[in-house]
N, CA, C and O atoms as a DFTB+ gen file, in Angstrom:
716 C
 N C O
     1  1       0.804      -1.208       0.000
     2  2       0.000       0.000       0.000
     3  2       0.848       1.274       0.000
     4  3       0.428       2.290      -0.554
     5  1       2.017       1.234       0.604
     6  2       2.852       2.420       0.638
     7  2       3.411       2.770      -0.738
     8  3       3.732       3.931      -0.992
     9  1       3.530       1.800      -1.616
    10  2       4.118       2.031      -2.933
    11  2       3.070       2.183      -4.027
    12  3       3.428       2.430      -5.178
    13  1       1.823       2.046      -3.713
    14  2       0.788       2.101      -4.750
    15  2       0.604       3.521      -5.253
    16  3       1.011       4.482      -4.600
    17  1      -0.001       3.641      -6.396
    18  2      -0.284       4.951      -6.974
    19  2      -1.600       5.521      -6.473
    20  3      -2.061       6.545      -6.977
    21  1      -2.206       4.878      -5.497
    22  2      -3.490       5.323      -4.971
    23  2      -3.333       6.251      -3.766
    24  3      -4.319       6.574      -3.103
    25  1      -2.127       6.674      -3.485
    26  2      -1.877       7.524      -2.334
    27  2      -2.449       8.927      -2.601
    28  3      -1.959       9.628      -3.487
    29  1      -3.462       9.338      -1.857
    30  2      -4.078      10.643      -2.109
    31  2      -3.155      11.809      -1.755
    32  3      -3.413      12.937      -2.176
    33  1      -2.099      11.566      -1.001
    34  2      -1.202      12.637      -0.580
    35  2       0.040      12.761      -1.452
    36  3       0.873      13.638      -1.221
    37  1       0.173      11.889      -2.455
    38  2       1.386      11.842      -3.268
    39  2       1.662      13.159      -3.973
    40  3       2.818      13.574      -4.063
    41  1       0.646      13.818      -4.467
    42  2       0.870      15.047      -5.230
    43  2       0.566      16.298      -4.412
    44  3       0.469      17.390      -4.971
    45  1       0.414      16.153      -3.100
    46  2       0.022      17.282      -2.263
    47  2       0.985      18.452      -2.402
    48  3       0.544      19.583      -2.610
    49  1       2.272      18.215      -2.295
    50  2       3.258      19.288      -2.411
    51  2       3.243      19.923      -3.779
    52  3       3.371      21.142      -3.898
    53  1       3.089      19.121      -4.812
    54  2       3.041      19.656      -6.176
    55  2       1.808      20.515      -6.375
    56  3       1.871      21.547      -7.044
    57  1       0.684      20.099      -5.801
    58  2      -0.551      20.867      -5.926
    59  2      -0.403      22.225      -5.238
    60  3      -0.830      23.245      -5.779
    61  1       0.200      22.240      -4.047
    62  2       0.393      23.506      -3.342
    63  2       1.306      24.427      -4.129
    64  3       1.037      25.623      -4.240
    65  1       2.384      23.881      -4.678
    66  2       3.300      24.703      -5.470
    67  2       2.598      25.257      -6.693
    68  3       2.796      26.421      -7.043
    69  1       1.776      24.442      -7.354
    70  2       1.048      24.877      -8.541
    71  2       0.029      25.951      -8.159
    72  3      -0.121      26.942      -8.874
    73  1      -0.668      25.764      -7.042
    74  2      -1.637      26.761      -6.580
    75  2      -0.942      28.090      -6.299
    76  3      -1.454      29.152      -6.653
    77  1       0.222      28.025      -5.662
    78  2       0.943      29.249      -5.332
    79  2       1.431      29.939      -6.593
    80  3       1.426      31.168      -6.662
    81  1       1.850      29.176      -7.587
    82  2       2.325      29.750      -8.833
    83  2       1.191      30.456      -9.572
    84  3       1.414      31.502     -10.181
    85  1      -0.011      29.906      -9.529
    86  2      -1.145      30.497     -10.218
    87  2      -1.837      31.571      -9.394
    88  3      -2.748      32.242      -9.878
    89  1      -1.403      31.732      -8.145
    90  2      -2.011      32.689      -7.231
    91  2      -1.619      34.105      -7.630
    92  3      -0.479      34.523      -7.429
    93  1      -2.555      34.824      -8.185
    94  2      -2.245      36.137      -8.729
    95  2      -2.423      37.265      -7.733
    96  3      -1.796      38.314      -7.876
    97  1      -3.250      37.077      -6.743
    98  2      -3.523      38.153      -5.799
    99  2      -2.902      37.886      -4.437
   100  3      -3.236      38.555      -3.460
   101  1      -2.005      36.917      -4.366
   102  2      -1.322      36.584      -3.117
   103  2      -2.289      36.161      -2.025
   104  3      -2.044      36.399      -0.842
   105  1      -3.374      35.543      -2.417
   106  2      -4.297      34.952      -1.469
   107  2      -4.312      33.463      -1.765
   108  3      -4.758      33.062      -2.840
   109  1      -3.841      32.634      -0.848
   110  2      -3.732      31.208      -1.145
   111  2      -5.045      30.594      -1.633
   112  3      -6.116      30.836      -1.076
   113  1      -4.926      29.813      -2.665
   114  2      -6.035      29.040      -3.242
   115  2      -7.167      29.918      -3.759
   116  3      -8.319      29.485      -3.783
   117  1      -6.859      31.143      -4.174
   118  2      -7.866      32.038      -4.737
   119  2      -8.132      31.630      -6.179
   120  3      -7.287      31.837      -7.050
   121  1      -9.293      31.056      -6.431
   122  2      -9.621      30.589      -7.778
   123  2     -10.330      31.672      -8.582
   124  3     -10.801      31.410      -9.688
   125  1     -10.411      32.874      -8.044
   126  2     -11.153      33.941      -8.709
   127  2     -10.251      34.866      -9.494
   128  3     -10.708      35.890     -10.002
   129  1      -8.978      34.526      -9.605
   130  2      -8.001      35.457     -10.139
   131  2      -8.120      35.746     -11.616
   132  3      -7.511      36.713     -12.074
   133  1      -8.853      34.988     -12.388
   134  2      -8.943      35.267     -13.819
   135  2     -10.278      35.909     -14.186
   136  3     -10.695      35.859     -15.343
   137  1     -10.941      36.503     -13.218
   138  2     -12.246      37.092     -13.473
   139  2     -12.163      38.487     -14.086
   140  3     -13.028      38.854     -14.882
   141  1     -11.166      39.257     -13.743
   142  2     -11.051      40.624     -14.246
   143  2      -9.962      40.698     -15.310
   144  3      -9.086      39.836     -15.386
   145  1     -10.033      41.745     -16.129
   146  2      -9.069      41.895     -17.221
   147  2      -7.630      41.942     -16.735
   148  3      -6.762      41.301     -17.327
   149  1      -7.357      42.694     -15.660
   150  2      -5.982      42.790     -15.181
   151  2      -5.479      41.454     -14.646
   152  3      -4.282      41.173     -14.701
   153  1      -6.390      40.631     -14.128
   154  2      -6.009      39.292     -13.690
   155  2      -5.650      38.418     -14.886
   156  3      -4.708      37.629     -14.819
   157  1      -6.391      38.553     -15.970
   158  2      -6.110      37.756     -17.166
   159  2      -4.763      38.120     -17.764
   160  3      -4.046      37.249     -18.256
   161  1      -4.413      39.394     -17.725
   162  2      -3.113      39.836     -18.236
   163  2      -2.003      39.153     -17.451
   164  3      -1.071      38.604     -18.038
   165  1      -2.101      39.185     -16.127
   166  2      -1.083      38.555     -15.301
   167  2      -1.061      37.046     -15.520
   168  3       0.010      36.447     -15.622
   169  1      -2.218      36.443     -15.592
   170  2      -2.295      35.005     -15.829
   171  2      -1.628      34.643     -17.162
   172  3      -0.876      33.671     -17.235
   173  1      -1.897      35.410     -18.193
   174  2      -1.292      35.142     -19.505
   175  2       0.223      35.313     -19.460
   176  3       0.949      34.562     -20.111
   177  1       0.702      36.283     -18.707
   178  2       2.148      36.454     -18.555
   179  2       2.766      35.215     -17.908
   180  3       3.830      34.756     -18.324
   181  1       2.099      34.682     -16.895
   182  2       2.602      33.490     -16.210
   183  2       2.622      32.298     -17.160
   184  3       3.589      31.537     -17.183
   185  1       1.559      32.133     -17.940
   186  2       1.493      31.023     -18.885
   187  2       2.628      31.117     -19.904
   188  3       3.300      30.123     -20.179
   189  1       2.841      32.301     -20.460
   190  2       3.910      32.483     -21.455
   191  2       5.268      32.231     -20.812
   192  3       6.110      31.544     -21.391
   193  1       5.487      32.780     -19.624
   194  2       6.765      32.574     -18.933
   195  2       7.047      31.094     -18.689
   196  3       8.175      30.633     -18.862
   197  1       6.017      30.356     -18.288
   198  2       6.204      28.943     -17.988
   199  2       6.522      28.108     -19.218
   200  3       7.000      26.982     -19.086
   201  1       6.269      28.631     -20.406
   202  2       6.579      27.910     -21.642
   203  2       7.990      28.207     -22.125
   204  3       8.470      27.572     -23.065
   205  1       8.658      29.162     -21.494
   206  2       9.999      29.558     -21.911
   207  2      11.065      28.818     -21.110
   208  3      10.799      28.309     -20.021
   209  1      12.271      28.768     -21.662
   210  2      13.417      28.198     -20.980
   211  2      13.823      29.146     -19.850
   212  3      13.955      30.350     -20.067
   213  1      14.022      28.603     -18.645
   214  2      14.313      29.436     -17.479
   215  2      15.607      30.218     -17.608
   216  3      15.782      31.224     -16.919
   217  1      16.510      29.792     -18.461
   218  2      17.777      30.506     -18.624
   219  2      17.702      31.609     -19.668
   220  3      18.674      32.335     -19.878
   221  1      16.568      31.737     -20.316
   222  2      16.466      32.713     -21.407
   223  2      16.234      34.128     -20.873
   224  3      15.728      34.322     -19.767
   225  1      16.615      35.094     -21.680
   226  2      16.416      36.490     -21.335
   227  2      14.926      36.837     -21.268
   228  3      14.509      37.621     -20.415
   229  1      14.127      36.256     -22.165
   230  2      12.679      36.501     -22.179
   231  2      12.042      36.014     -20.877
   232  3      11.179      36.690     -20.317
   233  1      12.469      34.829     -20.389
   234  2      11.927      34.281     -19.154
   235  2      12.248      35.230     -17.990
   236  3      11.386      35.533     -17.165
   237  1      13.499      35.691     -17.944
   238  2      13.902      36.586     -16.865
   239  2      13.117      37.895     -16.895
   240  3      12.712      38.404     -15.849
   241  1      12.903      38.436     -18.088
   242  2      12.146      39.681     -18.215
   243  2      10.695      39.475     -17.773
   244  3      10.154      40.280     -17.016
   245  1      10.069      38.395     -18.247
   246  2       8.684      38.116     -17.844
   247  2       8.596      37.869     -16.343
   248  3       7.666      38.341     -15.690
   249  1       9.546      37.144     -15.801
   250  2       9.547      36.861     -14.373
   251  2       9.646      38.161     -13.575
   252  3       8.968      38.318     -12.559
   253  1      10.477      39.082     -14.023
   254  2      10.601      40.382     -13.370
   255  2       9.295      41.172     -13.478
   256  3       8.849      41.774     -12.501
   257  1       8.684      41.170     -14.663
   258  2       7.421      41.886     -14.860
   259  2       6.313      41.320     -13.980
   260  3       5.515      42.073     -13.422
   261  1       6.263      40.001     -13.856
   262  2       5.262      39.347     -13.002
   263  2       5.489      39.742     -11.547
   264  3       4.549      40.100     -10.837
   265  1       6.738      39.672     -11.113
   266  2       7.074      40.047      -9.745
   267  2       6.701      41.509      -9.473
   268  3       6.119      41.825      -8.435
   269  1       7.039      42.387     -10.405
   270  2       6.756      43.816     -10.248
   271  2       5.258      44.075     -10.147
   272  3       4.814      44.854      -9.305
   273  1       4.488      43.428     -10.999
   274  2       3.032      43.607     -10.966
   275  2       2.449      43.105      -9.657
   276  3       1.583      43.756      -9.071
   277  1       2.914      41.957      -9.195
   278  2       2.426      41.432      -7.916
   279  2       2.786      42.363      -6.760
   280  3       1.966      42.598      -5.873
   281  1       4.000      42.889      -6.768
   282  2       4.421      43.803      -5.704
   283  2       3.592      45.084      -5.736
   284  3       3.231      45.616      -4.686
   285  1       3.291      45.576      -6.922
   286  2       2.469      46.778      -7.042
   287  2       1.082      46.514      -6.468
   288  3       0.535      47.349      -5.746
   289  1       0.522      45.366      -6.784
   290  2      -0.796      45.018      -6.241
   291  2      -0.768      44.937      -4.728
   292  3      -1.689      45.407      -4.059
   293  1       0.294      44.337      -4.180
   294  2       0.411      44.233      -2.725
   295  2       0.511      45.622      -2.099
   296  3      -0.082      45.884      -1.052
   297  1       1.261      46.503      -2.745
   298  2       1.422      47.863      -2.231
   299  2       0.091      48.615      -2.233
   300  3      -0.244      49.284      -1.255
   301  1      -0.664      48.511      -3.319
   302  2      -1.963      49.182      -3.404
   303  2      -2.903      48.633      -2.334
   304  3      -3.584      49.398      -1.651
   305  1      -2.939      47.318      -2.187
   306  2      -3.804      46.701      -1.181
   307  2      -3.394      47.169       0.216
   308  3      -4.249      47.438       1.060
   309  1      -2.102      47.264       0.452
   310  2      -1.597      47.716       1.746
   311  2      -2.017      49.160       2.022
   312  3      -2.363      49.497       3.154
   313  1      -1.990      50.014       0.996
   314  2      -2.428      51.401       1.164
   315  2      -3.906      51.454       1.550
   316  3      -4.291      52.179       2.467
   317  1      -4.723      50.680       0.844
   318  2      -6.150      50.649       1.154
   319  2      -6.384      50.141       2.575
   320  3      -7.190      50.699       3.319
   321  1      -5.676      49.086       2.939
   322  2      -5.850      48.509       4.277
   323  2      -5.436      49.519       5.341
   324  3      -6.105      49.653       6.365
   325  1      -4.351      50.219       5.104
   326  2      -3.864      51.241       6.037
   327  2      -4.951      52.288       6.289
   328  3      -5.218      52.640       7.438
   329  1      -5.570      52.780       5.232
   330  2      -6.607      53.802       5.375
   331  2      -7.829      53.227       6.080
   332  3      -8.400      53.875       6.957
   333  1      -8.232      52.025       5.707
   334  2      -9.387      51.401       6.368
   335  2      -9.137      51.248       7.866
   336  3     -10.027      51.498       8.679
   337  1      -7.939      50.843       8.220
   338  2      -7.617      50.701       9.640
   339  2      -7.629      52.048      10.348
   340  3      -8.086      52.145      11.487
   341  1      -7.129      53.088       9.684
   342  2      -7.163      54.432      10.278
   343  2      -8.589      54.933      10.458
   344  3      -8.852      55.747      11.343
   345  1      -9.504      54.457       9.633
   346  2     -10.913      54.850       9.749
   347  2     -11.662      54.029      10.799
   348  3     -12.851      54.252      11.027
   349  1     -10.976      53.086      11.436
   350  2     -11.607      52.296      12.491
   351  2     -12.039      50.910      12.071
   352  3     -12.709      50.217      12.837
   353  1     -11.675      50.490      10.878
   354  2     -12.060      49.162      10.393
   355  2     -10.918      48.158      10.580
   356  3     -10.606      47.400       9.661
   357  1     -10.292      48.149      11.764
   358  2      -9.153      47.267      11.991
   359  2      -9.512      45.797      11.776
   360  3      -8.771      45.071      11.113
   361  1     -10.613      45.365      12.318
   362  2     -11.003      43.955      12.215
   363  2     -11.656      43.632      10.873
   364  3     -11.626      42.484      10.431
   365  1     -12.240      44.628      10.230
   366  2     -12.984      44.391       8.996
   367  2     -12.180      44.670       7.730
   368  3     -12.657      44.378       6.634
   369  1     -10.981      45.222       7.848
   370  2     -10.216      45.663       6.674
   371  2     -10.004      44.530       5.670
   372  3     -10.244      44.707       4.476
   373  1      -9.559      43.381       6.145
   374  2      -9.310      42.266       5.226
   375  2     -10.580      41.801       4.521
   376  3     -10.555      41.509       3.326
   377  1     -11.681      41.732       5.250
   378  2     -12.923      41.279       4.610
   379  2     -13.468      42.344       3.659
   380  3     -14.070      42.002       2.641
   381  1     -13.271      43.625       3.966
   382  2     -13.700      44.681       3.048
   383  2     -12.903      44.637       1.749
   384  3     -13.426      44.967       0.685
   385  1     -11.645      44.233       1.834
   386  2     -10.779      44.185       0.657
   387  2     -10.871      42.848      -0.089
   388  3     -10.318      42.708      -1.180
   389  1     -11.553      41.888       0.486
   390  2     -11.676      40.574      -0.140
   391  2     -12.754      40.602      -1.225
   392  3     -13.929      40.847      -0.952
   393  1     -12.327      40.345      -2.452
   394  2     -13.250      40.329      -3.585
   395  2     -13.066      39.013      -4.324
   396  3     -11.951      38.647      -4.694
   397  1     -14.173      38.305      -4.535
   398  2     -14.136      37.050      -5.283
   399  2     -15.169      37.108      -6.392
   400  3     -15.900      38.090      -6.522
   401  1     -15.225      36.057      -7.185
   402  2     -16.215      36.029      -8.260
   403  2     -17.638      35.965      -7.714
   404  3     -18.598      36.186      -8.453
   405  1     -17.776      35.669      -6.441
   406  2     -19.095      35.629      -5.818
   407  2     -19.519      36.985      -5.263
   408  3     -20.663      37.155      -4.840
   409  1     -18.600      37.952      -5.264
   410  2     -18.910      39.288      -4.744
   411  2     -19.936      39.967      -5.643
   412  3     -19.928      39.811      -6.864
   413  1     -20.816      40.724      -5.000
   414  2     -21.842      41.450      -5.746
   415  2     -21.845      42.915      -5.306
   416  3     -21.383      43.261      -4.218
   417  1     -22.373      43.750      -6.174
   418  2     -22.558      45.156      -5.827
   419  2     -23.795      45.213      -4.928
   420  3     -24.842      44.658      -5.262
   421  1     -23.663      45.891      -3.784
   422  2     -24.745      45.878      -2.799
   423  2     -26.001      46.575      -3.294
   424  3     -27.113      46.146      -2.985
   425  1     -25.834      47.647      -4.060
   426  2     -26.985      48.387      -4.554
   427  2     -26.617      48.936      -5.927
   428  3     -25.667      49.710      -6.044
   429  1     -27.342      48.555      -6.950
   430  2     -27.007      48.974      -8.316
   431  2     -27.057      50.488      -8.475
   432  3     -26.401      51.037      -9.360
   433  1     -27.821      51.164      -7.637
   434  2     -27.885      52.619      -7.696
   435  2     -26.575      53.263      -7.238
   436  3     -26.299      54.417      -7.565
   437  1     -25.769      52.512      -6.478
   438  2     -24.487      53.030      -6.001
   439  2     -23.362      52.866      -7.024
   440  3     -22.272      53.404      -6.833
   441  1     -23.617      52.130      -8.102
   442  2     -22.565      51.830      -9.058
   443  2     -21.942      53.108      -9.638
   444  3     -20.717      53.218      -9.706
   445  1     -22.751      54.050     -10.045
   446  2     -22.233      55.303     -10.599
   447  2     -21.409      56.072      -9.583
   448  3     -20.335      56.581      -9.905
   449  1     -21.907      56.157      -8.362
   450  2     -21.182      56.861      -7.308
   451  2     -19.863      56.151      -7.003
   452  3     -18.841      56.803      -6.794
   453  1     -19.884      54.817      -6.976
   454  2     -18.665      54.054      -6.709
   455  2     -17.628      54.300      -7.803
   456  3     -16.446      54.477      -7.508
   457  1     -18.063      54.311      -9.057
   458  2     -17.141      54.591     -10.171
   459  2     -16.562      55.998     -10.056
   460  3     -15.367      56.200     -10.271
   461  1     -17.408      56.967      -9.719
   462  2     -16.951      58.354      -9.580
   463  2     -15.902      58.488      -8.473
   464  3     -14.883      59.155      -8.652
   465  1     -16.156      57.854      -7.337
   466  2     -15.222      57.933      -6.217
   467  2     -13.912      57.235      -6.575
   468  3     -12.836      57.742      -6.258
   469  1     -13.992      56.084      -7.227
   470  2     -12.780      55.366      -7.621
   471  2     -11.957      56.189      -8.607
   472  3     -10.733      56.260      -8.496
   473  1     -12.627      56.805      -9.561
   474  2     -11.937      57.659     -10.529
   475  2     -11.311      58.865      -9.832
   476  3     -10.183      59.254     -10.135
   477  1     -12.053      59.446      -8.900
   478  2     -11.555      60.591      -8.138
   479  2     -10.332      60.186      -7.296
   480  3      -9.376      60.952      -7.175
   481  1     -10.372      58.989      -6.723
   482  2      -9.222      58.491      -5.965
   483  2      -7.988      58.370      -6.861
   484  3      -6.879      58.717      -6.456
   485  1      -8.194      57.874      -8.080
   486  2      -7.056      57.691      -8.983
   487  2      -6.518      59.018      -9.504
   488  3      -5.320      59.139      -9.759
   489  1      -7.380      60.007      -9.666
   490  2      -6.956      61.293     -10.218
   491  2      -6.416      62.257      -9.171
   492  3      -5.516      63.045      -9.461
   493  1      -6.956      62.204      -7.953
   494  2      -6.637      63.216      -6.962
   495  2      -5.780      62.722      -5.799
   496  3      -5.451      63.496      -4.899
   497  1      -5.415      61.437      -5.810
   498  2      -4.540      60.897      -4.763
   499  2      -3.479      60.014      -5.415
   500  3      -3.529      59.725      -6.610
   501  1      -2.538      59.604      -4.612
   502  2      -1.522      58.651      -5.052
   503  2      -1.759      57.273      -4.443
   504  3      -0.810      56.514      -4.244
   505  1      -3.004      56.944      -4.147
   506  2      -3.290      55.627      -3.591
   507  2      -2.997      54.539      -4.629
   508  3      -2.683      53.403      -4.275
   509  1      -3.101      54.898      -5.908
   510  2      -2.723      54.010      -6.999
   511  2      -1.463      54.571      -7.653
   512  3      -1.320      55.789      -7.766
   513  1      -0.549      53.705      -8.086
   514  2       0.615      54.202      -8.831
   515  2       0.168      54.852     -10.142
   516  3      -0.928      54.576     -10.629
   517  1       1.011      55.709     -10.711
   518  2       0.637      56.427     -11.923
   519  2       0.370      55.491     -13.094
   520  3      -0.462      55.803     -13.946
   521  1       1.043      54.367     -13.158
   522  2       0.857      53.438     -14.281
   523  2      -0.299      52.461     -14.056
   524  3      -0.563      51.611     -14.906
   525  1      -0.974      52.572     -12.944
   526  2      -2.017      51.616     -12.549
   527  2      -3.274      51.799     -13.380
   528  3      -3.771      52.914     -13.538
   529  1      -3.783      50.695     -13.910
   530  2      -5.098      50.729     -14.542
   531  2      -6.104      50.369     -13.466
   532  3      -5.906      49.411     -12.719
   533  1      -7.185      51.136     -13.385
   534  2      -8.171      50.898     -12.332
   535  2      -8.680      49.471     -12.388
   536  3      -9.052      48.961     -13.444
   537  1      -8.686      48.852     -11.241
   538  2      -9.110      47.466     -11.134
   539  2     -10.569      47.395     -10.693
   540  3     -11.008      48.124      -9.803
   541  1     -11.290      46.515     -11.330
   542  2     -12.684      46.284     -10.968
   543  2     -12.807      45.858      -9.509
   544  3     -13.825      46.096      -8.858
   545  1     -11.756      45.228      -9.014
   546  2     -11.721      44.764      -7.627
   547  2     -12.020      45.908      -6.657
   548  3     -12.770      45.722      -5.699
   549  1     -11.445      47.080      -6.895
   550  2     -11.631      48.206      -5.968
   551  2     -12.981      48.888      -6.135
   552  3     -13.398      49.648      -5.260
   553  1     -13.667      48.634      -7.236
   554  2     -15.031      49.127      -7.399
   555  2     -15.940      48.460      -6.366
   556  3     -16.820      49.105      -5.796
   557  1     -15.721      47.164      -6.132
   558  2     -16.494      46.445      -5.119
   559  2     -16.187      46.982      -3.722
   560  3     -17.083      47.096      -2.886
   561  1     -14.923      47.311      -3.472
   562  2     -14.539      47.844      -2.164
   563  2     -15.198      49.201      -1.929
   564  3     -15.723      49.459      -0.847
   565  1     -15.170      50.065      -2.941
   566  2     -15.809      51.375      -2.808
   567  2     -17.313      51.211      -2.594
   568  3     -17.908      51.940      -1.800
   569  1     -17.928      50.264      -3.293
   570  2     -19.353      49.998      -3.100
   571  2     -19.628      49.616      -1.643
   572  3     -20.615      50.065      -1.061
   573  1     -18.776      48.805      -1.067
   574  2     -18.946      48.423       0.342
   575  2     -18.801      49.637       1.252
   576  3     -19.524      49.772       2.239
   577  1     -17.861      50.521       0.913
   578  2     -17.677      51.731       1.719
   579  2     -18.889      52.650       1.626
   580  3     -19.267      53.288       2.609
   581  1     -19.497      52.716       0.447
   582  2     -20.719      53.510       0.284
   583  2     -21.819      52.931       1.163
   584  3     -22.529      53.673       1.843
   585  1     -21.961      51.612       1.152
   586  2     -22.984      50.955       1.968
   587  2     -22.751      51.219       3.459
   588  3     -23.703      51.280       4.237
   589  1     -21.492      51.375       3.850
   590  2     -21.158      51.654       5.247
   591  2     -21.131      53.152       5.550
   592  3     -20.815      53.557       6.669
   593  1     -21.463      53.975       4.548
   594  2     -21.439      55.428       4.666
   595  2     -20.044      55.919       5.078
   596  3     -19.905      56.832       5.892
   597  1     -19.015      55.287       4.492
   598  2     -17.639      55.643       4.832
   599  2     -16.814      56.018       3.596
   600  3     -15.611      56.252       3.713
   601  1     -17.431      56.078       2.434
   602  2     -16.695      56.340       1.196
   603  2     -16.095      57.743       1.186
   604  3     -14.946      57.918       0.780
   605  1     -16.855      58.738       1.624
   606  2     -16.340      60.109       1.625
   607  2     -15.189      60.265       2.623
   608  3     -14.204      60.946       2.338
   609  1     -15.315      59.635       3.786
   610  2     -14.238      59.690       4.773
   611  2     -12.998      58.970       4.243
   612  3     -11.873      59.407       4.488
   613  1     -13.199      57.877       3.522
   614  2     -12.076      57.156       2.931
   615  2     -11.348      58.062       1.940
   616  3     -10.119      58.134       1.946
   617  1     -12.106      58.751       1.090
   618  2     -11.485      59.650       0.116
   619  2     -10.711      60.761       0.816
   620  3      -9.587      61.078       0.426
   621  1     -11.303      61.347       1.838
   622  2     -10.624      62.423       2.570
   623  2      -9.319      61.923       3.183
   624  3      -8.294      62.599       3.107
   625  1      -9.359      60.742       3.788
   626  2      -8.162      60.170       4.408
   627  2      -7.112      59.848       3.344
   628  3      -5.924      60.090       3.557
   629  1      -7.533      59.312       2.214
   630  2      -6.598      58.995       1.127
   631  2      -5.943      60.272       0.611
   632  3      -4.762      60.271       0.263
   633  1      -6.709      61.359       0.562
   634  2      -6.169      62.639       0.100
   635  2      -5.106      63.176       1.040
   636  3      -4.156      63.829       0.608
   637  1      -5.269      62.901       2.320
   638  2      -4.305      63.371       3.319
   639  2      -3.071      62.466       3.350
   640  3      -1.939      62.949       3.342
   641  1      -3.297      61.167       3.384
   642  2      -2.195      60.215       3.529
   643  2      -1.423      60.027       2.220
   644  3      -0.201      59.876       2.237
   645  1      -2.124      60.034       1.098
   646  2      -1.493      59.838      -0.215
   647  2      -1.862      60.986      -1.160
   648  3      -2.533      60.773      -2.170
   649  1      -1.418      62.210      -0.826
   650  2      -1.788      63.358      -1.670
   651  2      -1.138      63.259      -3.045
   652  3      -0.063      62.681      -3.202
   653  1      -1.801      63.825      -4.020
   654  2      -1.268      63.847      -5.386
   655  2      -0.076      64.798      -5.411
   656  3      -0.144      65.924      -4.919
   657  1       0.995      64.323      -5.985
   658  2       2.211      65.126      -6.116
   659  2       2.543      65.270      -7.591
   660  3       2.221      64.389      -8.388
   661  1       3.183      66.369      -7.961
   662  2       3.655      66.472      -9.343
   663  2       4.607      65.321      -9.644
   664  3       5.318      64.858      -8.753
   665  1       4.628      64.848     -10.905
   666  2       5.461      63.695     -11.223
   667  2       6.909      63.961     -10.868
   668  3       7.448      65.049     -11.075
   669  1       7.507      62.930     -10.329
   670  2       8.896      63.016      -9.928
   671  2       9.088      63.428      -8.480
   672  3      10.133      63.149      -7.892
   673  1       8.107      64.082      -7.901
   674  2       8.224      64.520      -6.502
   675  2       7.784      63.383      -5.601
   676  3       6.665      62.882      -5.714
   677  1       8.673      62.979      -4.706
   678  2       8.378      61.866      -3.813
   679  2       8.076      62.386      -2.418
   680  3       8.544      63.450      -2.013
   681  1       7.293      61.616      -1.705
   682  2       6.959      61.967      -0.330
   683  2       7.682      60.993       0.577
   684  3       7.526      59.780       0.437
   685  1       8.482      61.520       1.519
   686  2       9.073      60.585       2.471
   687  2       8.143      60.474       3.673
   688  3       7.210      61.262       3.830
   689  1       8.412      59.494       4.505
   690  2       7.510      59.206       5.622
   691  2       7.363      60.378       6.585
   692  3       6.321      60.508       7.228
   693  1       8.371      61.232       6.702
   694  2       8.289      62.353       7.638
   695  2       7.352      63.442       7.149
   696  3       6.910      64.270       7.946
   697  1       7.031      63.463       5.833
   698  2       6.137      64.478       5.304
   699  2       4.674      64.029       5.314
   700  3       3.775      64.848       5.123
   701  1       4.435      62.765       5.531
   702  2       3.057      62.270       5.547
   703  2       2.326      62.801       6.765
   704  3       2.932      63.134       7.784
   705  1       1.033      62.869       6.638
   706  2       0.210      63.360       7.746
   707  2       0.319      62.407       8.934
   708  3       0.435      61.196       8.743
   709  1       0.284      62.937      10.155
   710  2       0.347      62.070      11.327
   711  2      -0.891      61.196      11.400
   712  3      -1.984      61.585      10.988
   713  1      -0.687      60.032      11.924
   714  2      -1.788      59.050      12.003
   715  2      -2.580      59.266      13.263
   716  3      -3.546      58.545      13.515
């Protein structure tokens, strides 16, 4: 029995490694990662990279691009979580930021307002990097904030903590607003 091919645990490590490799949002076993356009772009990059020889220049470039995109996503999520925690949502921040294919907009009448606030966040704050394409994921988060009557406070806090700066001008931690 120890040598048979019927061992249900034989591929356990391989499955975990494969899940982690396909994990686009750094949430273990998230099967919702190919639902939005930006997720599909990252997924396609991973597929192309995996078909290349690991010693090739193309593989290294794609691997760097994948890493950079993932780090940017983590940074944006961290900024949102930071603001949510400052607004008093310490325990709820992770669940407010959790978006899956099962997530729904709480009220269709809020969709326009959520889009406006998200666009305003991207134009008037640095909560998103300059090269960032707005993610549908954050539309759901803004919708949740509207339902909690906290969207305007979130925008105000984002404006203070991540104010828009002229390109090239960086903000160091000592210039940020006190928490």
